[in-house]
C-alpha positions in Angstrom: 152.6 38.8 61.1 149.8 40.6 58.9 147.0 40.0 61.5 149.7 41.7 63.9 150.3 44.8 61.6 146.6 44.8 61.0 145.9 45.1 64.8 148.4 48.1 65.0 147.4 49.9 62.6 143.5 49.7 63.9 145.2 50.7 67.2 147.0 53.7 65.9 143.8 54.8 63.8 141.5 54.9 67.2 144.4 56.4 69.1 144.3 59.3 66.5 140.2 59.5 66.3 140.6 59.6 70.3 143.2 62.6 70.3 140.7 64.4 67.5 137.3 63.5 69.6 139.0 64.8 72.7 140.4 68.2 71.1 137.3 68.8 70.0 135.4 68.4 73.1 138.0 70.8 74.9 137.1 73.9 72.3 133.6 74.4 73.3 134.6 74.6 77.3 137.3 76.5 76.1 135.2 79.0 74.2 132.7 79.2 77.5 135.6 79.8 79.9 136.6 82.8 77.5 133.0 84.0 77.4 132.5 84.0 81.3 136.0 85.8 81.4 134.7 88.5 78.9 131.3 88.8 81.3 133.6 89.3 84.5 135.6 91.8 82.9 132.7 93.8 81.7 131.1 93.3 85.0 134.3 95.3 86.6 134.2 97.8 83.9 130.6 98.6 84.7 130.5 98.1 88.3 128.6 100.8 90.2 126.9 103.7 88.6 128.6 106.1 86.6 130.2 109.1 88.0 127.6 112.3 87.9 128.0 114.5 84.7 129.7 117.8 85.3 127.4 120.6 84.6 128.4 123.7 82.4 126.8 127.3 83.3 125.4 129.8 80.9 123.0 132.6 81.4 120.2 131.9 79.2 117.9 134.9 79.9 116.3 137.4 82.4 113.5 137.9 84.5 111.4 140.5 84.2 112.5 142.0 87.9 115.3 140.3 89.9 114.0 138.2 92.7 115.2 136.3 95.5 113.7 133.1 97.4 111.2 132.4 94.6 109.5 129.5 94.1 109.3 127.0 90.8 107.7 124.6 88.7 107.9 123.4 85.4 104.4 122.6 83.9 104.1 120.5 80.9 105.4 121.8 77.1 108.2 123.4 78.9 106.7 126.0 80.7 108.5 127.1 84.0 106.3 129.3 86.4 108.0 131.6 89.1 106.2 132.7 92.0 106.4 135.3 94.8 110.0 136.1 96.2 111.8 138.9 97.5 112.2 142.0 95.4 115.6 143.8 95.1 114.4 146.2 97.8 113.7 143.0 100.2 110.0 143.3 99.9 107.8 140.2 99.4 106.0 140.0 96.0 103.4 138.5 94.6 104.3 138.2 90.8 103.7 135.2 88.6 106.8 134.8 86.0 106.3 132.4 82.8 109.9 131.2 81.2 109.1 129.8 78.0 111.6 129.3 75.3 114.4 131.5 77.0 111.8 134.6 77.6 110.2 135.5 80.8 107.1 137.6 81.3 104.7 138.5 84.0 101.2 136.3 83.7 99.7 136.9 87.1 99.6 137.7 90.8 98.9 135.7 93.6 96.6 136.8 96.1 98.9 138.3 98.4 102.8 138.5 98.3 104.7 135.6 99.8 108.5 134.7 99.8 110.4 131.3 100.9 107.6 129.3 99.2 108.2 126.1 97.8 106.5 124.4 94.4 105.7 121.5 92.7 103.8 120.5 89.2 101.2 117.9 89.3 99.8 117.3 86.3 98.8 120.5 84.6 99.2 123.0 87.5 101.6 124.2 89.7 101.0 123.8 93.5 102.7 126.6 95.9 103.1 125.7 99.3 103.1 128.4 102.5 105.6 130.9 102.6 106.5 133.7 104.5 104.1 136.9 104.5 106.0 139.4 106.4 106.3 138.8 110.3 104.6 135.2 109.7 104.0 132.4 107.4 101.0 131.2 105.5 99.6 127.5 105.6 97.8 128.0 102.2 98.0 125.6 99.0 97.6 127.2 96.1 97.1 126.0 92.6 98.5 128.0 89.6 97.8 127.2 85.7 100.1 128.2 83.0 97.9 131.4 82.5 98.6 132.8 86.0 95.4 132.1 87.6 95.5 130.8 91.2 92.9 128.9 93.7 93.3 127.8 97.2 93.6 124.0 96.9 94.1 123.1 100.7 96.1 123.8 103.8 99.7 122.5 105.4 99.1 121.4 109.2 100.9 124.5 110.1 101.9 128.1 108.5 105.0 127.4 107.2 107.6 129.7 105.2 111.3 128.5 104.4 109.9 125.3 102.8 111.3 123.1 100.0 109.4 120.7 98.4 109.8 117.7 95.2 107.3 115.2 94.0 107.3 111.4 93.6 104.4 110.2 91.2 101.3 112.2 92.3 102.2 113.4 95.4 103.9 116.4 96.7 106.3 116.5 99.5 106.8 119.4 101.6 110.2 119.3 104.1 110.8 121.5 106.8 110.1 125.2 107.3 109.5 127.5 109.8 106.4 128.7 111.4 107.7 132.2 112.8 108.7 130.8 115.9 110.7 127.7 115.3 111.9 125.4 112.5 109.9 122.0 111.4 110.8 118.4 111.6 107.8 117.6 109.2 107.6 115.9 106.2 104.3 116.7 104.7 102.7 114.8 101.8 99.6 116.2 99.5 97.5 114.8 96.9 95.1 117.3 95.2 91.6 116.7 96.4 93.2 115.2 99.7 94.0 117.0 103.3 97.9 117.7 103.6 99.3 115.4 106.6 102.6 114.7 108.0 104.1 111.2 107.1 107.7 111.3 108.5 110.3 113.8 111.1 113.4 114.7 110.0 116.0 114.0 112.6 116.2 117.9 113.4 114.4 120.8 112.6 115.4 122.1 109.4 115.0 125.2 107.2 116.1 126.4 103.9 117.2 122.9 102.5 118.1 122.0 99.1 115.4 118.9 98.1 114.9 117.2 95.0 113.2 113.5 93.9 115.3 111.3 92.7 114.3 107.5 91.3 111.9 106.4 94.5 113.1 108.8 97.0 113.5 112.6 98.1 116.9 113.6 99.1 117.7 116.4 101.6 121.0 118.3 101.4 122.1 121.1 103.6 120.0 123.8 105.3 119.8 125.3 108.6 118.0 124.7 112.4 118.1 128.3 112.5 121.5 128.9 114.4 124.0 127.0 111.8 124.0 125.5 108.6 124.3 121.7 108.1 126.2 119.3 105.9 123.9 116.2 106.2 122.5 114.5 102.7 119.1 112.6 104.1 117.2 110.5 102.0 113.4 109.8 102.7 111.5 106.6 101.5 108.2 107.3 100.9 106.9 103.6 101.0 108.6 103.1 104.5 107.9 106.8 105.5 111.5 106.8 106.7 114.2 109.3 106.7 117.9 107.8 106.8 121.4 109.9 106.5 122.8 109.3 103.1 125.9 111.1 103.0 127.6 114.2 104.2 128.1 117.4 102.2 132.3 118.8 101.9 131.0 121.6 104.3 128.1 123.0 106.2 125.3 124.4 103.6 122.4 126.4 103.7 120.0 128.3 101.1 121.3 126.1 98.4 119.2 124.7 95.2 118.3 121.3 94.4 117.2 119.6 91.5 117.7 116.1 90.1 119.5 115.5 86.5 120.0 112.2 84.9 119.6 110.4 88.0 121.7 112.5 90.2 121.0 114.6 93.1 122.4 118.3 92.3 123.1 121.1 95.2 123.5 124.1 93.6 125.3 127.5 95.0 124.3 128.6 98.7 125.7 130.1 101.6 128.2 128.6 104.2 126.8 130.4 106.9 123.3 131.1 108.0 124.0 134.9 106.9 126.5 135.1 104.2 129.4 132.9 102.5 127.7 132.7 99.0 129.3 129.9 97.0 129.3 129.5 93.0 129.9 125.6 93.5 127.4 122.9 92.1 127.8 119.4 93.7 126.5 116.3 92.6 125.2 113.2 95.1 125.3 109.8 94.0 121.8 108.6 95.3 123.0 104.9 95.2 126.3 105.1 97.1 126.2 108.7 98.5 129.2 109.8 97.1 129.7 113.5 96.6 131.4 114.8 93.9 132.4 118.3 92.5 130.1 119.0 89.3 130.7 122.4 88.2 130.4 126.2 89.1 127.8 128.9 88.3 128.5 131.8 86.6 129.1 133.6 90.1 128.6 132.8 94.0 124.4 132.6 94.5 122.2 131.7 97.2 118.5 131.7 97.5 117.8 130.6 94.0 115.2 128.4 92.9 115.8 125.7 90.5 113.8 123.1 88.5 115.1 120.4 85.8 113.6 121.4 82.6 114.4 118.4 79.8 118.4 117.8 79.8 119.0 121.1 81.6 118.8 122.6 85.2 117.3 126.6 85.5 118.5 128.2 88.3 116.3 131.0 88.9 117.0 134.1 90.3 118.9 134.4 93.7 121.3 136.8 96.0 124.8 137.3 95.2 127.8 137.9 97.5 127.4 141.6 97.7 124.2 141.3 98.4 122.6 142.0 94.9 119.4 140.3 94.1 119.5 139.0 90.6 117.3 138.6 87.5 119.6 136.0 85.7 118.2 132.5 84.5 121.2 130.4 84.8 121.1 127.2 82.5 123.5 124.3 83.7 123.6 121.5 81.1 126.0 118.6 81.1 129.5 119.4 79.6 130.4 117.7 76.4 
């Protein structure tokens, strides 16, 4: 009997030990499952990019004189050059203004008046591409330093006004334009010291588009063929020299300004027709999904302005309002807190 009782006790102890061991082995698996659930939940919360920030507008300064259709580029040190454009009298100007610290002053003049040009910063200098000179356009590419001194730096393949431009790395890309008789389909690449050359073609001729570099692509929104405003948002890939349609704006839009901020492409103001219909809307295009979001409003409807990203803000410079008045305002767009 004592042997039987001893055997029973040993069996009970072994069973208890096995139960404890089984419970201990299950706990790590339970923790692993919980960890996996946590990762999945976190993944679902962060799926896709965040919605682009809404921007709040305020008038941050004024130009020395009203101007529409200027070209602008941000130099190192928070300096913004504003070049050429049309005056309140609808006359081309040669003025070079420098914006710094909320103040703007004339620092130089171009060799000849020009409007509807485009500009980007490459290194410590701005490069000004093409532009209109009365009844015709120019093919000149000019470098401009922060003191307002300019020099001829190259030539576009053809004279072109109504152009837009953006920089990726050390290369500027000039999008579309107008020869004086026809709208252009070209995307032209330029590096200082090398000839400008056409590297891609747009799906259709295009003038007055909103353009900015976002990530590793150049995005192009709206514009006009000359007869009607367009609503396509195009993406140019400089690695493959290919253009594809990314999205559509809510409606046709031309003469808008474009700028990149926080990884989003902002399309600012513009006209709903080739001759009028100014809007105050600011739209944000998500470059990853092609989704277009309302992202704020300008103080008043405005077209034909220049826009540059300046740190954590966008500066919208000059332009033309719905009554045809030319603006001297420098409007700051910053993410709303």
